[in-house]
C-alpha positions in Angstrom: 62.1 -73.2 -0.1 63.9 -69.7 -1.2 62.8 -67.0 1.1 61.5 -63.8 -0.5 63.0 -60.9 0.9 61.3 -58.6 3.2 61.3 -55.6 0.7 59.6 -57.7 -2.0 57.0 -59.1 0.5 56.2 -55.9 1.4 55.9 -54.6 -2.2 53.4 -57.6 -2.9 51.1 -56.9 -0.2 50.9 -53.0 -1.0 50.3 -54.0 -4.8 47.6 -56.5 -4.1 45.6 -54.5 -1.8 42.4 -53.5 -3.0 42.5 -49.9 -1.4 46.2 -49.3 -2.6 46.2 -45.8 -4.4 43.0 -44.4 -2.5 44.1 -41.5 0.1 44.1 -42.3 4.0 41.0 -41.5 6.1 41.8 -38.7 8.6 41.0 -39.4 11.8 38.1 -36.9 13.4 39.7 -34.3 15.6 38.1 -31.4 17.0 39.5 -28.5 15.8 37.7 -25.3 17.4 35.0 -25.0 20.0 32.7 -22.2 21.1 30.3 -22.5 24.2 27.1 -20.5 24.1 25.5 -19.1 27.3 21.7 -19.4 28.0 20.5 -16.5 30.0 17.1 -16.5 29.7 14.6 -17.0 33.0 13.8 -20.6 33.9 11.1 -21.8 35.7 10.3 -24.3 38.7 9.5 -28.1 37.5 11.0 -27.3 34.0 12.9 -30.3 32.5 15.8 -30.0 29.6 16.3 -26.4 30.7 19.4 -25.4 28.0 22.4 -24.3 30.2 25.0 -24.1 27.5 25.4 -25.1 23.8 28.9 -26.4 22.9 29.5 -26.1 19.4 32.6 -28.4 18.0 34.2 -28.3 14.8 35.8 -30.8 13.6 37.8 -32.1 10.7 38.2 -35.6 9.2 35.7 -38.3 8.3 33.5 -40.8 9.7 32.8 -41.0 13.6 34.6 -41.4 16.8 33.0 -42.5 20.0 32.8 -39.8 22.5 34.7 -40.6 26.0 33.3 -37.8 28.9 32.5 -34.2 29.6 34.1 -32.7 32.6 32.1 -29.9 33.8 31.5 -28.4 37.0 28.2 -26.4 38.3 30.0 -23.2 38.9 27.4 -20.2 39.2 24.8 -22.2 40.4 23.4 -20.8 43.7 22.1 -23.9 45.1 22.9 -27.1 43.5 20.0 -28.7 45.6 17.7 -26.8 43.2 18.3 -29.6 40.4 17.2 -32.8 39.9 19.3 -34.3 37.1 21.8 -33.2 34.6 21.2 -34.0 31.1 23.4 -34.0 28.1 21.8 -34.3 24.3 23.2 -34.0 20.7 21.7 -32.2 18.0 23.9 -32.7 15.6 24.2 -29.9 13.1 21.3 -28.4 14.3 21.5 -25.1 16.7 17.6 -25.9 17.9 16.4 -27.8 20.9 13.1 -27.9 22.2 12.7 -28.8 25.8 9.3 -30.4 25.4 10.6 -32.8 22.6 14.5 -33.2 23.3 14.9 -36.3 21.2 13.2 -35.1 17.6 15.0 -34.9 14.2 17.8 -37.4 14.9 19.1 -36.0 18.5 20.1 -38.1 21.0 20.7 -38.1 24.9 24.7 -38.4 25.7 24.1 -38.9 29.5 22.6 -38.4 32.6 24.2 -37.6 35.8 23.2 -36.5 39.4 24.1 -32.8 40.5 27.3 -32.8 42.7 29.8 -30.3 43.7 33.0 -29.5 42.3 34.6 -31.3 39.0 32.5 -34.0 37.5 33.7 -36.5 35.0 30.3 -37.6 33.1 30.9 -40.6 30.4 28.9 -40.1 27.2 27.3 -42.0 24.7 27.3 -41.7 21.2 29.7 -40.6 18.5 31.1 -37.1 17.3 30.7 -36.8 13.5 32.2 -34.8 10.6 31.9 -31.1 10.6 29.6 -29.3 13.4 28.4 -31.0 16.6 26.1 -29.4 19.0 26.1 -30.3 22.6 23.7 -29.2 24.8 24.0 -29.6 28.8 20.4 -29.1 30.5 18.9 -29.4 34.0 15.9 -30.9 35.3 14.9 -28.1 37.7 12.9 -29.0 41.0 9.6 -27.8 41.8 11.0 -26.9 45.1 13.6 -24.9 43.7 13.6 -21.1 45.2 12.8 -18.0 43.5 15.4 -15.7 42.4 18.0 -18.6 42.5 20.8 -18.7 39.7 21.5 -21.9 37.2 25.1 -22.2 35.6 27.6 -24.5 34.7 31.2 -24.7 33.3 32.5 -27.1 30.9 36.4 -28.1 31.1 36.9 -30.8 28.6 35.2 -33.0 26.4 37.3 -36.3 25.1 36.6 -39.0 22.3 38.4 -42.5 22.3 41.3 -40.4 20.2 41.8 -37.0 22.1 40.6 -34.8 24.9 40.1 -30.9 23.7 39.7 -28.5 26.3 37.4 -25.3 26.2 39.0 -21.9 26.2 36.1 -20.3 27.7 34.0 -22.8 29.4 31.4 -20.3 31.2 30.7 -17.2 29.3 29.0 -14.5 31.1 25.4 -15.3 31.9 23.4 -17.6 33.7 20.0 -18.7 34.5 17.1 -17.2 37.2 14.6 -19.3 38.5 11.2 -18.0 38.4 8.0 -19.4 39.8 7.2 -20.5 36.4 8.2 -20.1 33.0 6.0 -22.5 30.5 6.4 -22.6 27.1 2.6 -22.6 26.0 3.4 -22.3 21.9 6.0 -22.7 19.9 6.3 -22.3 15.9 4.6 -25.6 14.2 2.5 -26.5 17.3 -0.8 -27.7 15.8 0.4 -27.1 12.4 0.8 -23.7 12.6 3.9 -21.7 11.5 3.9 -19.1 14.2 1.7 -17.7 17.3 1.5 -14.2 18.1 -0.6 -11.4 20.2 -1.0 -12.5 23.9 -3.9 -11.9 26.3 -4.6 -13.3 29.3 -6.9 -12.9 32.5 -7.8 -14.8 35.6 -11.4 -16.5 35.4 -13.8 -16.6 38.2 -13.0 -20.0 39.3 -9.3 -19.2 39.5 -8.1 -20.6 36.3 -5.9 -18.8 33.6 -7.1 -18.0 30.5 -5.2 -16.8 27.3 -6.1 -15.9 24.0 -3.7 -16.1 20.9 -3.5 -15.5 17.5 -2.9 -18.8 15.6 -0.8 -17.4 12.5 -1.1 -20.4 10.3 0.9 -19.7 7.5 3.5 -17.1 8.6 3.9 -14.4 11.2 2.1 -11.6 9.5 -0.8 -9.8 10.4 -4.3 -9.4 8.9 -5.4 -10.0 6.0 -3.5 -13.0 6.6 -5.4 -16.6 7.7 -5.3 -16.4 11.2 -7.2 -18.3 14.0 -8.0 -16.9 17.4 -7.4 -19.7 19.9 -8.1 -20.1 24.0 -6.4 -22.1 26.8 -6.8 -22.5 30.1 -4.9 -23.6 33.1 -6.1 -24.9 36.3 -2.5 -25.3 37.9 -1.2 -21.9 37.9 0.1 -21.7 34.3 2.0 -25.3 35.1 0.3 -26.9 32.3 -2.2 -25.9 29.6 -5.2 -27.1 28.0 -5.2 -28.1 24.3 -6.2 -25.0 22.3 -10.4 -24.0 22.1 -11.3 -22.5 18.9 -12.6 -18.7 19.3 -12.8 -17.8 15.9 -11.7 -19.8 12.8 -10.1 -17.8 9.7 -11.0 -19.4 6.2 -8.3 -18.0 4.1 -6.6 -15.0 3.1 -8.3 -12.0 3.9 -11.1 -14.1 5.9 -8.9 -14.2 9.1 -9.2 -12.9 12.9 -7.1 -11.3 15.0 -5.9 -8.9 17.7 -8.0 -10.2 20.8 -8.6 -8.6 24.1 -9.7 -10.3 26.7 -12.4 -9.0 29.4 -13.2 -10.4 33.0 -16.8 -8.9 33.4 -17.8 -8.5 36.8 -20.7 -11.0 36.4 -17.6 -13.7 35.8 -18.5 -13.9 31.8 -15.2 -13.7 29.8 -15.6 -11.3 26.6 -13.3 -11.6 23.7 -13.1 -8.3 21.2 -11.2 -8.8 17.8 -11.2 -7.7 14.5 -11.3 -9.8 11.1 -10.8 -9.4 7.0 -8.7 -7.0 5.2 -6.4 -5.8 7.4 -5.6 -2.2 9.0 -4.1 -1.0 5.9 -6.4 -2.5 3.4 -9.8 -1.2 4.9 -11.8 1.5 4.1 -15.2 2.7 5.3 -17.3 1.0 2.6 -15.3 -2.1 3.0 -13.9 -2.1 6.9 -11.9 -4.0 8.8 -14.8 -5.6 11.0 -15.2 -5.9 14.6 -16.3 -9.3 16.7 -17.3 -10.2 20.2 -17.1 -13.6 21.5 -18.4 -14.3 24.8 -17.5 -17.8 27.3 -19.8 -18.6 30.1 -17.6 -21.3 31.2 -14.4 -19.8 32.4 -12.9 -20.3 28.8 -13.8 -23.7 27.6 -16.5 -22.7 25.1 -17.0 -19.4 23.2 -20.1 -18.0 21.3 -19.5 -18.0 17.4 -18.0 -14.1 16.6 -20.9 -11.6 16.5 -20.2 -8.8 14.1 -20.5 -5.4 16.1 -18.8 -2.9 13.4 -22.2 -0.9 12.8 -22.3 -0.1 16.3 -18.8 1.3 15.8 -17.8 2.8 12.7 -17.5 2.2 8.9 -20.2 3.2 6.6 -22.9 1.1 8.4 -22.1 3.2 11.0 -25.1 5.7 12.0 -22.8 8.0 13.5 -22.1 11.0 10.6 -18.0 11.1 11.8 -17.4 7.4 12.8 -19.2 6.6 9.8 -16.0 8.0 7.5 -13.4 6.4 9.4 -11.3 3.9 7.5 -9.9 1.3 9.7 -9.1 0.2 13.3 -7.9 -2.6 15.4 -8.3 -2.9 19.2 -5.0 -3.0 21.6 -4.8 -6.5 22.2 -4.3 -7.8 25.7 -5.8 -7.4 29.1 -8.9 -5.0 28.4 -11.1 -3.4 31.6 -13.8 -4.0 33.7 -14.6 -1.0 36.1 -15.8 -1.3 39.3 -19.5 -0.3 38.1 -18.9 -2.9 35.6 -18.4 -1.0 32.7 -16.3 -3.1 30.1 -13.5 -1.0 28.3 -11.1 -1.6 25.7 -9.0 0.9 23.5 -8.9 1.2 19.8 -6.4 2.5 17.4 -8.2 4.2 14.6 -7.3 5.5 10.9 -9.7 8.4 10.6 -9.0 9.5 6.6 -7.9 7.8 3.7 -5.4 10.3 3.1 -2.8 9.5 5.8 -1.7 6.6 8.2 -1.7 8.4 11.4 -3.5 6.6 14.3 -5.5 7.8 17.0 -6.7 6.2 20.8 -10.6 5.7 21.0 -12.2 3.9 24.0 -15.0 1.4 23.5 -17.2 0.6 26.2 -20.1 -1.4 27.1 -22.5 -0.5 30.1 -24.8 -4.1 29.4 -22.1 -6.6 29.8 -21.1 -6.7 26.1 -24.4 -6.6 24.4 -24.0 -2.8 22.8 -21.0 -0.6 22.4 -20.4 2.8 22.5 -17.5 5.3 21.6 -15.5 7.8 23.4 -14.1 11.2 22.2 -10.7 10.9 21.0 -8.1 10.2 24.0 -4.9 10.2 22.6 -3.7 11.7 19.0 -0.9 9.7 17.2 -1.6 6.9 19.8 -1.1 3.1 18.9 -2.0 0.1 20.8 -3.3 1.2 24.1 -4.6 -0.2 27.5 -6.6 1.4 30.4 -6.6 1.1 34.5 -9.0 2.4 36.9 -7.6 4.5 39.5 -8.9 4.8 43.0 -10.8 7.9 42.5 -12.7 6.6 39.7 -10.7 8.3 36.7 -9.6 6.0 34.1 -5.6 6.2 33.0 -4.6 5.3 29.2 -1.4 4.2 28.3 -0.7 4.3 24.8 2.2 3.0 22.5 4.9 5.1 20.9 8.4 5.4 20.2 10.3 6.6 23.3 8.4 7.8 26.5 4.9 6.1 27.1 1.9 8.5 26.3 -0.8 8.8 29.0 -4.2 10.4 29.0 -6.7 10.3 32.0 -10.7 10.5 32.0 -12.8 11.7 34.7 -16.1 10.6 33.6 -15.4 7.0 33.2 -13.9 6.9 29.7 -16.0 8.9 27.7 -13.8 12.5 27.4 -10.2 12.5 27.8 -7.9 15.3 29.4 -4.3 16.2 27.7 -1.6 13.8 26.2 1.2 13.1 28.3 4.1 11.0 28.9 5.9 9.5 31.5 9.3 10.1 32.5 10.3 6.5 34.0 8.8 4.3 31.4 10.1 4.4 28.0 11.3 1.8 25.3 10.4 0.0 22.0 7.1 1.1 20.4 5.3 -2.0 20.8 2.3 -3.3 22.6 2.5 -3.6 26.5 -0.1 -3.7 29.5 -1.2 -1.6 32.7 -3.2 -3.4 35.2 -4.1 -2.7 38.9 -2.4 -5.1 41.3 -3.8 -4.2 44.7 -5.9 -1.1 46.1 -6.1 0.3 49.6 -10.2 0.2 48.8 -10.0 -3.3 48.6 -8.5 -3.6 52.2 -4.8 -4.1 50.8 -1.8 -2.7 52.2 -1.0 -0.3 49.6 -2.2 1.0 45.9 0.2 -0.7 43.5 -0.3 -0.9 39.5 2.0 -2.8 36.9 3.4 -1.8 33.6 5.4 -3.8 31.0 7.0 -2.6 28.2 10.4 -3.4 26.0 12.8 -1.2 28.1 15.0 -0.8 24.9 15.0 0.6 21.5 14.3 -2.5 19.9 12.0 -5.4 20.8 14.1 -6.9 23.7 14.3 -6.7 27.4 10.7 -6.7 28.6 10.4 -4.9 31.6 7.8 -4.4 34.4 7.5 -1.2 36.5 5.6 -0.8 39.9 4.0 2.5 40.9 2.4 3.0 44.3 1.0 6.7 43.6 -1.8 5.7 41.1 0.8 6.2 37.9 1.9 9.2 38.7 5.6 7.7 39.1 7.0 4.6 38.5 10.1 4.2 40.9 10.2 0.1 40.6 11.3 -1.6 37.6 12.8 -5.3 36.8 13.7 -7.0 33.3 11.3 -10.2 33.2 12.5 -11.1 29.5 16.3 -10.5 29.0 16.3 -11.1 25.3 14.1 -10.5 22.1 10.9 -10.2 23.6 7.7 -8.1 22.5 4.0 -7.7 23.4 2.8 -9.1 26.8 -0.1 -9.2 29.0 -0.5 -9.3 32.9 -2.7 -11.0 35.1 -3.2 -11.5 38.6 -3.4 -14.7 40.0 -5.5 -15.9 43.1 -2.6 -16.2 45.3 -1.4 -13.0 44.7 1.4 -13.9 42.1 1.9 -12.1 38.9 1.3 -13.8 35.5 2.3 -12.5 32.4 1.8 -14.0 28.8 4.5 -13.0 26.4 6.4 -13.2 23.1 9.7 -14.1 23.1 12.7 -15.3 20.8 11.7 -13.8 17.5 14.5 -15.5 15.6 11.9 -18.6 15.9 10.2 -16.5 15.0 8.1 -16.0 18.5 7.4 -18.3 21.1 4.7 -17.6 23.8 5.6 -17.9 27.3 3.8 -17.7 30.6 5.8 -16.2 33.4 5.0 -16.2 37.0 6.9 -14.6 39.9 5.8 -13.0 43.3 5.7 -9.3 44.2 8.9 -10.2 46.5 11.1 -11.4 43.7 9.7 -8.0 41.6 10.8 -5.6 44.4 13.9 -7.6 45.6 12.6 -8.3 48.8 11.4 -4.5 49.4 7.9 -5.5 49.1 5.5 -8.3 49.6 2.0 -9.5 49.1 -0.4 -9.9 52.0 -4.2 -10.8 51.3 -6.7 -7.8 51.9 -8.5 -7.3 55.4 
């Protein structure tokens, strides 16, 4: 048989190939990468704590199998604080929920034990076209040391066809370990678009109790459809119960919100909140209503909301001045029970229809919440405000404003108030904040201590805690407790003397609701330490 020329054979093979004339697929290659550092605080016992996010940009089509990731734990104070390293892929998504790390097509690429020096970690899974997000996470031990740092540096990532080297594999920043940083609510939890407005107290049985706005459809204030829900923790904030319903909204204009919580000297928990047309839609004839709900079992069940509007303001009120007030709401968060048992919260009041100015008034009860009374005006042009009792019996009010925080004092139990002042040290965004008694020498403690929070920034970020040892006169100690986007906060003291804060963080989500827990030793960088009362 006569042999065909090689050139002719090759031509025939090309012509008979079914893919002849189609463009050749390009192999996937990594064209660029960005390493994003998470510098939020962390907490002991937390799993899947994001340390780095690797954003890989590619060209080509199809998929190519991963090879390995080379990294080290540079910047981590003690690798013994880490139980395990876990690496995840979320594809094009830039969101990662450490509570549910494998939702929406996410996959785990590897797990590894921490070790010193350079680590080569084999990866499962494949690199796909366009953008790929890879997450380096740590499982933090329950025994991790408060104040230690968590960090990592990525050096290279490989596929079966290439190795990509990171130009900046360890951006500035790291995560610092608190006793606790627990995510209580995130957008979408229990079918709600958002949660806002933290309030926290420590119940008589030692449990922690929180109140939160369940903003079902969006993050907007009343008159949106909003529920108020309660949760409890019996393990110091590590885990939280399912929500207990306090007040259920029934649609637009029929919601509830902006709750304060008070622990009475009798052990009863008292919640005050508003509902209805909202601050700016309210009038004396159709006022935003005020309500009370109470719990006698440390926050597990709550009485149906009882309307107390007529005792406070609006056309139904017997006081001729307050009957003309147009609207009000409570300065949400932790409110006060004095040594004598007076329950007290602060309202921001819009007195007239003609302008939008707000003024502060205290509302108080001397019969454990059955009846309520209103003080004289406390702070003109004040917004959300809180009160704390001083050792001499005075009541100190701190009120929201832009810049230096406003304050005023009452020497008659919160009925009349002295002049408006401002603190030099406490300044920041016009935001709800908190002030609370930590320790008092009257109770046998070694020092008088008062705590105050506020975003120490022109915008809502960098929530900071200040400490005063002279009954709120000066605030020489301060420390950031939420570095990034952060807003409202509420403080409580745990039975072991550590400090708890329920706080809004990460508005881009929008807000997530976190519980933070840390010691006085951490807050003061070792300069002060809690000791039990004598």
